[in-house]
C-alpha positions as CSV (number, residue, x, y, z in Angstrom):
1,M,-51.9,-4.1,46.4
2,K,-48.8,-4.9,44.3
3,K,-50.0,-8.4,43.7
4,E,-53.4,-7.1,42.6
5,I,-51.8,-4.8,40.1
6,I,-49.8,-7.7,38.7
7,A,-53.0,-9.7,38.3
8,R,-54.7,-6.8,36.6
9,I,-51.9,-6.5,34.0
10,E,-52.1,-10.2,33.4
11,A,-55.9,-9.9,32.8
12,V,-55.1,-7.2,30.1
13,R,-52.5,-9.6,28.5
14,A,-55.1,-12.3,28.4
15,E,-57.4,-10.0,26.4
16,L,-54.5,-9.1,24.1
17,K,-53.9,-12.7,23.3
18,K,-57.6,-13.4,22.8
19,A,-57.9,-10.6,20.2
20,G,-54.5,-11.2,18.5
21,V,-53.3,-7.8,19.5
22,A,-49.7,-7.0,20.3
23,A,-50.1,-3.9,22.5
24,T,-52.7,-1.6,24.0
25,M,-52.6,1.6,26.0
26,F,-54.6,3.3,28.7
27,P,-54.3,7.1,28.9
28,Q,-55.3,9.1,31.9
29,T,-58.4,10.5,30.2
30,D,-62.0,9.7,29.3
31,P,-64.3,10.2,26.3
32,H,-64.2,14.0,27.0
33,Q,-60.4,14.2,27.0
34,S,-60.5,15.4,30.6
35,E,-57.5,15.9,32.9
36,Y,-59.4,15.1,36.0
37,L,-61.7,12.1,35.9
38,S,-64.7,10.6,37.7
39,R,-64.1,7.2,39.4
40,H,-65.8,5.5,36.4
41,F,-63.0,6.5,34.0
42,Q,-60.0,6.0,36.3
43,V,-58.9,3.0,34.3
44,R,-55.2,3.7,34.2
45,R,-55.2,4.3,37.9
46,Y,-57.0,1.0,38.6
47,L,-54.7,-1.0,36.4
48,S,-51.4,0.5,37.4
49,G,-51.9,1.8,41.0
50,F,-50.3,5.1,40.0
51,T,-52.5,8.0,41.1
52,G,-51.0,10.9,39.3
53,S,-53.2,13.1,37.0
54,A,-51.1,12.5,33.9
55,G,-49.7,9.4,32.3
56,T,-50.3,6.6,29.9
57,L,-50.0,2.8,30.6
58,V,-48.8,0.6,27.8
59,V,-49.1,-3.2,28.0
60,T,-47.7,-5.8,25.7
61,S,-47.4,-9.6,26.0
62,G,-44.1,-9.1,27.9
63,D,-43.9,-5.5,29.0
64,A,-45.8,-3.0,31.0
65,L,-44.7,0.6,31.0
66,L,-46.0,3.9,32.2
67,W,-45.1,7.3,30.7
68,T,-45.6,10.3,32.9
69,D,-44.1,13.8,33.2
70,S,-41.6,15.4,35.7
71,R,-44.3,16.4,38.2
72,Y,-44.7,12.7,39.0
73,F,-41.3,11.1,38.6
74,I,-40.7,10.5,42.3
75,Q,-44.3,9.5,43.1
76,A,-44.6,7.2,40.1
77,A,-41.3,5.4,40.9
78,D,-42.6,4.7,44.4
79,Q,-46.1,3.6,43.4
80,L,-44.9,1.4,40.6
81,E,-42.2,-0.4,42.6
82,G,-42.9,-4.1,42.7
83,T,-45.7,-4.1,40.1
84,G,-43.5,-5.0,37.1
85,I,-44.5,-1.7,35.4
86,K,-41.5,0.2,34.2
87,L,-41.5,4.0,34.6
88,M,-40.8,6.0,31.5
89,K,-39.8,9.6,32.3
90,E,-41.5,11.6,29.7
91,G,-39.7,14.6,28.3
92,L,-36.2,13.4,29.0
93,P,-33.9,13.0,26.0
94,A,-33.2,9.4,26.8
95,T,-37.0,8.5,26.9
96,P,-38.6,7.5,23.6
97,G,-42.2,8.5,23.0
98,I,-44.8,5.9,23.1
99,A,-45.1,5.5,19.3
100,D,-41.3,5.3,19.0
101,W,-41.1,2.6,21.7
102,L,-43.8,0.5,20.0
103,I,-42.1,0.8,16.7
104,G,-38.8,-0.3,18.2
105,N,-40.2,-3.2,20.2
106,L,-43.0,-4.8,18.1
107,V,-42.6,-7.0,15.1
108,R,-43.7,-5.6,11.8
109,G,-47.3,-6.5,11.0
110,S,-48.3,-6.3,14.7
111,V,-51.6,-4.7,15.7
112,V,-51.7,-1.9,18.4
113,A,-55.2,-1.5,19.8
114,I,-56.9,1.4,21.7
115,D,-60.3,2.4,22.8
116,G,-61.0,5.2,20.3
117,W,-63.2,7.0,22.8
118,T,-60.2,7.8,25.0
119,S,-57.9,9.1,22.4
120,S,-58.4,12.5,20.7
121,V,-58.6,12.9,16.9
122,T,-55.2,14.6,16.9
123,E,-53.6,11.8,19.0
124,T,-55.3,9.0,17.1
125,E,-54.3,10.2,13.7
126,S,-50.7,11.0,14.8
127,L,-50.3,7.5,16.3
128,R,-51.9,5.8,13.2
129,R,-49.6,7.6,10.8
130,K,-46.4,6.8,12.7
131,L,-47.4,3.1,13.2
132,E,-48.4,2.6,9.6
133,E,-45.2,4.2,8.3
134,N,-43.3,1.5,10.2
135,G,-45.3,-1.5,9.3
136,L,-47.7,-1.6,12.3
137,S,-51.5,-1.1,12.3
138,L,-53.9,0.6,14.7
139,K,-57.2,-0.9,15.9
140,V,-59.5,1.7,17.5
141,D,-62.4,-0.3,18.9
142,F,-60.6,-2.2,21.6
143,D,-62.6,-1.5,24.8
144,I,-61.8,-4.2,27.4
145,T,-62.3,-2.1,30.5
146,D,-65.5,-3.7,31.7
147,T,-63.8,-7.1,31.3
148,V,-60.6,-6.4,33.2
149,W,-62.4,-4.2,35.8
150,P,-65.4,-6.3,36.9
151,D,-66.4,-4.0,39.8
152,R,-66.1,-0.8,37.8
153,P,-68.0,2.1,39.4
154,A,-71.1,3.4,37.5
155,L,-71.2,6.6,35.6
156,P,-71.6,9.5,38.0
157,G,-75.2,10.5,38.7
158,D,-74.9,13.7,40.6
159,P,-77.6,16.2,39.8
160,I,-77.0,19.1,37.4
161,F,-77.7,22.6,38.7
162,I,-77.9,26.0,37.2
163,H,-75.0,28.4,37.7
164,D,-76.8,31.7,38.3
165,I,-76.2,34.5,35.8
166,K,-75.4,36.8,38.7
167,Y,-72.1,34.8,39.0
168,A,-71.8,33.7,35.3
169,G,-72.3,37.2,33.9
170,R,-73.9,36.1,30.6
171,D,-76.9,34.0,29.6
172,A,-76.4,30.6,28.0
173,A,-78.5,31.7,25.0
174,D,-76.0,34.5,24.2
175,K,-73.0,32.1,24.6
176,I,-74.6,29.6,22.3
177,G,-75.0,32.3,19.6
178,D,-71.4,33.3,19.9
179,I,-70.2,29.6,19.7
180,L,-72.3,29.0,16.5
181,Q,-70.9,32.2,15.0
182,N,-67.4,30.9,15.5
183,A,-68.5,27.6,14.0
184,S,-69.8,29.4,11.0
185,A,-66.4,31.0,10.4
186,E,-65.0,27.4,10.2
187,G,-67.6,26.4,7.6
188,G,-70.0,24.6,9.9
189,D,-73.6,25.0,10.9
190,A,-73.4,23.1,14.1
191,V,-70.9,22.3,16.9
192,F,-70.1,19.1,18.8
193,I,-68.5,19.6,22.2
194,S,-67.0,16.9,24.3
195,A,-65.0,18.9,26.9
196,L,-66.9,19.0,30.2
197,D,-65.7,22.4,31.2
198,E,-66.8,23.9,27.9
199,I,-70.2,22.3,28.2
200,A,-70.6,23.6,31.8
201,W,-69.5,27.1,30.7
202,A,-71.7,27.2,27.5
203,L,-74.9,26.2,29.3
204,N,-74.2,27.8,32.7
205,I,-74.7,24.4,34.4
206,R,-72.6,22.6,37.0
207,S,-72.5,19.3,38.9
208,R,-70.3,17.3,41.2
209,D,-69.4,14.4,38.8
210,V,-65.6,15.0,39.1
211,S,-63.9,15.6,42.4
212,C,-63.0,19.3,42.8
213,N,-64.2,20.1,39.2
214,P,-67.9,21.2,39.2
215,V,-68.7,19.6,35.8
216,A,-71.4,17.3,34.5
217,T,-70.6,14.2,32.5
218,A,-72.2,15.0,29.1
219,F,-71.8,15.7,25.4
220,L,-73.3,18.7,23.8
221,Y,-74.5,19.3,20.2
222,L,-75.4,22.9,19.3
223,S,-77.3,24.0,16.2
224,A,-79.5,26.9,15.4
225,K,-82.1,24.3,14.5
226,G,-82.0,22.7,17.9
227,S,-79.4,21.6,20.4
228,T,-79.0,18.5,22.5
229,L,-77.3,17.7,25.8
230,F,-76.4,14.0,26.1
231,T,-76.2,12.9,29.8
232,L,-77.8,10.6,32.3
233,E,-81.4,11.8,32.3
234,S,-81.7,11.1,36.0
235,K,-79.3,14.0,36.5
236,V,-81.7,16.5,35.1
237,D,-84.7,17.6,37.1
238,D,-87.7,19.5,35.8
239,K,-86.2,22.9,36.7
240,V,-83.0,22.3,34.8
241,R,-84.9,20.6,31.9
242,D,-87.2,23.7,31.5
243,Y,-84.2,26.0,31.8
244,L,-82.4,24.2,29.0
245,A,-85.6,24.0,26.8
246,E,-86.0,27.8,27.1
247,R,-82.6,28.0,25.4
248,G,-83.4,25.5,22.7
249,V,-81.6,22.5,24.3
250,T,-83.3,19.1,24.7
251,V,-81.9,16.3,26.9
252,A,-81.1,12.8,25.5
253,P,-79.4,9.7,27.0
254,Y,-75.6,9.8,27.4
255,S,-75.3,6.5,25.6
256,S,-77.2,7.7,22.5
257,V,-74.5,10.1,21.3
258,A,-72.9,7.8,18.8
259,D,-76.1,7.0,17.0
260,F,-77.0,10.7,17.0
261,L,-73.7,11.7,15.4
262,T,-73.9,8.9,12.9
263,N,-77.3,10.2,11.6
264,V,-77.1,14.0,12.1
265,D,-77.3,16.2,9.0
266,G,-75.2,19.2,8.2
267,H,-71.5,20.1,8.8
268,V,-70.5,19.8,12.4
269,V,-67.4,21.6,13.8
270,Y,-65.4,20.0,16.6
271,D,-62.1,20.5,18.4
272,A,-59.7,17.9,17.1
273,A,-57.6,18.0,20.3
274,R,-60.6,17.6,22.7
275,T,-62.9,15.3,20.7
276,S,-62.3,11.5,20.6
277,G,-61.4,9.8,17.4
278,A,-64.5,7.5,17.9
279,A,-66.8,10.5,18.0
280,A,-65.2,12.0,14.9
281,A,-65.5,8.7,13.1
282,C,-69.3,8.8,13.7
283,L,-69.5,12.1,11.9
284,G,-67.4,11.0,9.0
285,D,-67.2,13.5,6.1
286,R,-69.8,15.7,7.9
287,G,-67.3,16.6,10.6
288,I,-65.1,19.7,10.4
289,A,-62.0,19.4,12.6
290,C,-60.7,22.8,13.9
291,R,-57.4,23.4,15.7
292,R,-59.0,25.5,18.4
293,S,-62.3,24.9,20.0
294,P,-65.0,27.5,19.1
295,V,-65.5,27.8,22.9
296,A,-61.9,28.2,24.1
297,M,-61.3,31.9,23.8
298,L,-64.9,32.8,24.7
299,K,-64.5,30.9,28.0
300,G,-60.9,31.9,28.6
301,I,-61.5,35.6,28.5
302,K,-63.5,36.4,31.6
303,N,-66.3,39.0,31.6
304,E,-66.5,41.8,34.1
305,V,-68.9,39.9,36.4
306,Q,-66.6,36.9,36.5
307,I,-63.6,39.1,37.2
308,A,-65.4,40.9,40.0
309,G,-66.5,37.6,41.4
310,T,-62.9,36.2,41.3
311,R,-61.6,39.3,43.1
312,E,-64.2,38.7,45.8
313,A,-63.3,34.9,45.9
314,M,-59.6,35.9,46.4
315,I,-60.5,38.1,49.4
316,K,-62.5,35.2,51.0
317,D,-59.7,32.8,50.2
318,G,-57.1,35.1,51.7
319,C,-59.0,35.5,54.9
320,A,-59.4,31.7,55.2
321,L,-55.7,31.2,54.6
322,V,-54.8,33.7,57.3
323,G,-56.9,31.7,59.8
324,A,-55.6,28.4,58.6
325,F,-51.9,29.3,58.6
326,H,-52.3,31.1,62.0
327,E,-53.6,27.8,63.4
328,I,-50.9,25.7,61.7
329,E,-48.2,27.9,63.1
330,R,-49.7,27.8,66.6
331,L,-50.0,24.0,66.6
332,V,-46.4,23.5,65.4
333,N,-44.9,26.1,67.8
334,A,-46.8,24.5,70.7
335,G,-45.4,21.1,69.8
336,E,-48.9,19.6,69.2
337,R,-49.1,16.8,66.7
338,L,-49.9,18.0,63.1
339,T,-49.4,16.0,60.0
340,E,-49.6,16.8,56.2
341,T,-53.2,15.5,56.0
342,G,-54.0,17.7,59.1
343,V,-52.8,20.7,57.2
344,A,-55.2,19.9,54.4
345,E,-58.0,19.4,56.8
346,I,-57.4,22.8,58.4
347,L,-57.4,24.6,55.1
348,T,-60.7,23.0,54.0
349,R,-62.3,23.8,57.4
350,Y,-61.4,27.5,57.2
351,R,-62.4,27.8,53.5
352,S,-65.7,26.0,54.0
353,Q,-66.7,28.7,56.5
354,Q,-66.6,31.3,53.7
355,P,-69.7,32.5,51.8
356,L,-70.4,30.7,48.5
357,Y,-67.8,27.9,49.2
358,F,-68.5,24.8,47.1
359,D,-65.4,22.5,47.2
360,E,-61.7,22.4,46.9
361,S,-60.4,23.2,43.4
362,F,-58.0,20.3,43.7
363,E,-56.7,17.9,46.3
364,T,-54.4,19.9,48.6
365,I,-50.7,19.3,48.2
366,A,-49.1,19.6,51.7
367,G,-45.5,18.5,51.5
368,Y,-43.1,18.7,54.5
369,G,-39.4,18.6,54.0
370,A,-38.4,16.1,51.3
371,H,-42.1,15.6,50.3
372,G,-42.1,19.2,49.1
373,A,-39.8,18.0,46.3
374,I,-42.5,15.8,44.9
375,V,-44.2,18.3,42.7
376,H,-47.8,16.9,42.9
377,Y,-47.4,15.1,46.2
378,S,-50.5,13.6,47.8
379,A,-50.2,12.4,51.4
380,T,-51.5,8.9,52.1
381,P,-51.8,7.1,55.4
382,E,-48.5,5.4,54.7
383,S,-46.6,8.6,53.7
384,D,-48.3,11.2,56.0
385,V,-45.6,12.7,58.2
386,E,-45.6,14.9,61.2
387,I,-44.6,18.5,60.8
388,Y,-41.9,19.9,63.1
389,A,-40.4,23.3,63.5
390,N,-37.3,22.5,61.5
391,N,-38.0,22.4,57.8
392,L,-39.9,23.8,54.9
393,L,-43.6,23.2,54.3
394,L,-45.0,23.5,50.7
395,V,-48.7,24.0,50.5
396,D,-50.5,24.1,47.1
397,S,-54.2,24.4,47.5
398,G,-57.3,26.1,46.2
399,A,-61.1,26.4,46.4
400,Q,-64.2,26.5,44.3
401,Y,-66.6,29.3,45.2
402,L,-69.7,30.1,43.3
403,D,-68.1,33.4,42.3
404,G,-64.6,32.2,41.4
405,T,-61.8,29.6,41.5
406,T,-58.6,30.0,43.5
407,D,-55.2,28.3,43.4
408,I,-52.3,29.3,45.5
409,T,-48.9,27.9,46.6
410,R,-46.9,29.0,49.5
411,T,-43.6,27.6,50.9
412,V,-43.1,28.5,54.5
413,S,-40.4,27.9,57.1
414,M,-41.6,26.0,60.1
415,G,-38.5,26.9,62.2
416,N,-34.9,27.9,61.7
417,T,-34.0,28.5,58.0
418,T,-30.7,27.6,56.3
419,D,-28.7,29.7,53.8
420,E,-29.6,27.2,51.1
421,Q,-33.3,27.4,51.8
422,R,-33.3,31.2,51.7
423,R,-31.2,31.3,48.5
424,D,-33.4,28.8,46.7
425,F,-36.6,30.5,47.8
426,T,-35.3,33.9,46.8
427,L,-34.2,32.7,43.4
428,V,-37.7,31.3,42.8
429,M,-39.3,34.5,44.0
430,K,-37.1,36.7,41.8
431,G,-38.5,34.7,38.8
432,H,-42.0,35.0,40.2
433,I,-41.6,38.8,40.5
434,A,-40.1,39.2,37.1
435,L,-43.1,37.5,35.5
436,A,-45.6,39.3,37.6
437,S,-44.0,42.6,36.7
438,A,-43.8,41.9,33.0
439,V,-45.2,44.4,30.4
440,F,-45.6,42.9,27.0
441,P,-47.1,43.8,23.6
442,D,-50.5,42.7,22.6
443,G,-50.3,39.2,21.0
444,T,-47.6,38.0,23.2
445,R,-47.8,34.3,24.0
446,G,-46.9,32.5,27.3
447,D,-43.9,30.7,25.8
448,Q,-42.4,34.1,25.0
449,L,-42.6,35.1,28.7
450,D,-41.6,31.8,30.3
451,A,-37.9,32.5,30.5
452,L,-38.5,35.5,32.7
453,A,-39.5,33.2,35.6
454,R,-36.5,30.8,35.0
455,Q,-33.7,33.1,34.3
456,F,-32.3,33.5,37.9
457,L,-32.4,29.7,38.4
458,W,-30.7,29.1,35.1
459,K,-27.8,31.4,35.9
460,E,-27.1,29.1,38.9
461,G,-27.4,25.9,36.9
462,L,-30.9,25.2,38.4
463,S,-34.3,24.6,36.8
464,Y,-37.7,23.1,37.1
465,L,-39.4,20.9,34.5
466,H,-43.1,21.8,34.9
467,G,-44.9,24.7,33.2
468,T,-44.8,28.2,34.8
469,G,-48.4,29.0,34.4
470,H,-51.8,27.5,33.5
471,G,-55.2,29.1,32.8
472,V,-57.8,29.0,35.6
473,G,-61.5,28.7,35.1
474,H,-64.3,30.6,36.8
475,F,-66.1,28.2,39.2
476,L,-64.7,25.6,36.8
477,N,-61.6,23.5,36.3
478,V,-58.5,24.9,38.0
479,H,-56.5,23.9,35.0
480,E,-58.0,25.6,31.9
481,G,-56.8,26.5,28.4
482,P,-56.3,27.8,25.9
483,Q,-53.4,29.9,27.3
484,S,-50.4,28.7,29.4
485,I,-46.9,29.9,30.2
486,R,-44.4,27.2,29.5
487,L,-41.2,26.4,27.5
488,N,-42.9,24.7,24.6
489,H,-44.9,26.6,22.0
490,V,-48.4,27.6,22.9
491,P,-50.1,29.5,20.1
492,T,-52.7,31.4,22.2
493,P,-51.8,35.0,23.2
494,L,-52.2,36.2,26.8
495,T,-55.3,38.3,26.3
496,P,-56.9,40.8,28.6
497,G,-59.5,39.0,30.7
498,M,-57.5,35.8,31.0
499,I,-56.6,34.5,34.5
500,T,-53.3,32.5,34.6
501,S,-51.0,31.2,37.4
502,D,-47.5,32.4,38.0
503,E,-45.7,29.5,39.8
504,P,-42.0,28.9,39.3
505,G,-40.4,26.3,41.6
506,L,-37.2,24.5,42.6
507,Y,-37.1,20.9,43.8
508,R,-34.1,19.2,45.5
509,E,-35.0,15.5,45.6
510,N,-35.0,14.1,49.2
511,V,-34.2,17.6,50.6
512,H,-36.9,20.2,50.0
513,G,-39.2,21.7,47.4
514,I,-40.1,25.4,46.8
515,R,-43.0,26.8,44.7
516,C,-44.5,30.3,44.9
517,E,-47.8,30.8,43.1
518,N,-50.2,33.6,42.6
519,L,-53.0,34.0,40.1
520,V,-52.7,37.0,37.7
521,L,-55.2,38.7,35.4
522,T,-54.0,40.0,32.0
523,V,-55.0,43.7,31.7
524,R,-54.3,46.6,29.4
525,A,-51.2,48.6,30.4
526,F,-50.9,51.4,27.8
527,T,-50.7,52.3,24.1
528,T,-47.9,54.0,22.4
529,E,-46.9,54.6,18.8
530,F,-45.4,51.0,18.9
531,G,-48.8,49.4,19.8
532,T,-50.9,48.3,22.7
533,F,-49.1,46.8,25.7
534,N,-50.5,44.5,28.5
535,R,-49.4,43.6,32.0
536,F,-50.5,41.4,34.9
537,E,-52.7,42.3,37.8
538,T,-52.0,40.0,40.8
539,L,-55.3,38.6,42.2
540,T,-54.1,36.3,45.0
541,L,-54.0,37.8,48.5
542,F,-51.8,36.1,51.0
543,P,-48.2,36.9,52.2
544,F,-45.0,35.2,51.3
545,D,-42.8,34.0,54.2
546,L,-40.6,37.0,55.1
547,K,-38.1,34.6,56.9
548,L,-37.2,33.0,53.6
549,F,-36.1,36.1,51.7
550,D,-32.3,36.7,51.2
551,T,-32.3,40.4,50.5
552,S,-28.6,40.4,49.7
553,I,-29.4,38.9,46.2
554,M,-32.5,41.1,45.6
555,T,-32.7,44.4,43.8
556,A,-34.4,47.4,45.2
557,D,-37.2,47.0,42.7
558,E,-37.8,43.4,43.8
559,I,-37.8,44.4,47.5
560,E,-40.3,47.1,46.7
561,W,-42.5,44.6,44.8
562,V,-42.7,42.4,47.8
563,N,-43.4,45.3,50.2
564,S,-46.1,46.7,47.9
565,Y,-47.8,43.3,47.4
566,H,-47.8,42.7,51.2
567,A,-49.2,46.2,51.8
568,M,-52.0,45.4,49.3
569,V,-52.7,42.1,51.1
570,R,-52.8,43.7,54.5
571,E,-55.0,46.6,53.5
572,T,-57.5,44.4,51.6
573,L,-57.9,41.6,54.2
574,T,-57.6,43.4,57.5
575,P,-61.1,44.8,57.5
576,R,-62.5,41.3,57.4
577,L,-60.3,39.8,60.1
578,T,-60.6,39.5,63.8
579,P,-58.1,41.6,65.8
580,E,-56.0,38.6,66.6
581,L,-55.7,37.5,63.0
582,A,-55.2,41.2,61.8
583,E,-52.3,41.4,64.2
584,W,-50.8,38.2,62.9
585,L,-51.2,39.4,59.3
586,A,-49.5,42.7,60.1
587,E,-46.5,40.9,61.4
588,K,-46.4,38.7,58.3
589,T,-46.6,41.7,55.9
590,M,-43.9,43.9,57.5
591,A,-41.6,45.7,55.1
592,L,-38.5,43.8,54.1
């Protein structure tokens, strides 16, 4: 495989030389600025061999480099070894940004080339400005993918289906009206949407185009005068076509979007961060770039039907997890062979037996021992290890149900625990509890709360580099904006109706990893003369491992939080469990 990667990089270099270009880049994205991609758009993965969900490959005549974040430092180092591609650890003080590296390593007058469809308006203009200020130029129509990837998979052709209003809670026609109203406030009379999750939400449609993400590959133009969905027409049957037509939406070929945007009349609003520079260039002066999508808050704040559905999905998911972890524990205690991929298969089997199950919400992360320290570890046939009763097992998993999306991480002891394991786990849990218990004034952002989850680790000189919380969709992408909880500034307030993860962690390389994740719903707390305050309601229903708590470093309030949470889990799940599983859950939720 390493030789193949080297050959692919050389093929890119041949195209650079042919075009008189000094450098090009391949981000892990597509024309929709997606995080998770269909096989057709996995260009960076094909060229580099690195399988992480974030990162950008840069190739010059003499260098190949890959920038990725802390979640993938260990994984990327392993996968890039022997390929000639240098790992650039994004976010560290010693690592220059891509633009700074290009400026420092290319001769003035050089041309940097990109495919403008895979770079957002914001990213394209920022890169162009930095390069031009330093004597370099940017070419934005450099699409060599089909040349360097001769057996590239076709665009996904999975059928589009309707997400029933009994799960969605609102009709697409009403959503379109709200989106156009937001666009009008920006000075536009139409909206162009590239983001696949926003299109799926707006029209109440879903598909299987992207693994674990029930979205359809499409663009969407909305206008009071008539709207258009650009997708492969073979994906749309008569039922869906009639459904869309009733809501004023016609269907056009996916490939016709550029011509349409070039010739459309009126002022068209688009999200600069989630629309490609190439699409915006087609609109020209008729385009109105906005800093926040006119869909983002509408989608991020769940309605009562979605919230009720998510609560039901959490109960089903909790029951499935009880069955799965009961079996995992039984197999390990009996000395039967179980590997990391076996853990993932067990989880999928139990979840798939639940009503309204559709798919995983992401590929299960099951990391045993040192693999738990690889934040987004994915077991391969080469790395898959057997699980024994003598170390920690970190399992991050989730499911897509028609009525909700789940995401949960549990770190469990498979045997005897050490003092270090218990202390590390408890420090992480103290942060998890602090965030879950927070009460905060209306308008508070995630970056204003992030330190609550990190404070106990920081006091011990420990930390983690990933964000503490991400938004979660409703039968949509497991990672969703506009809100998040992280160290860097995020302008969106945590608003009632938003579902967000609470997942601090600690990772000791080559030793163990710990992460504890629940999903929480922002709800109203109370109002005083000082304003309205909000809090979090925990939605996830599955116990934390009692064996890993070090109560000597916990407060009485923290112990009470764990006991109350476990009582809620037990009382909610027990009526749906068999006597054997109910007994197992009772043992796992005993009071500390």
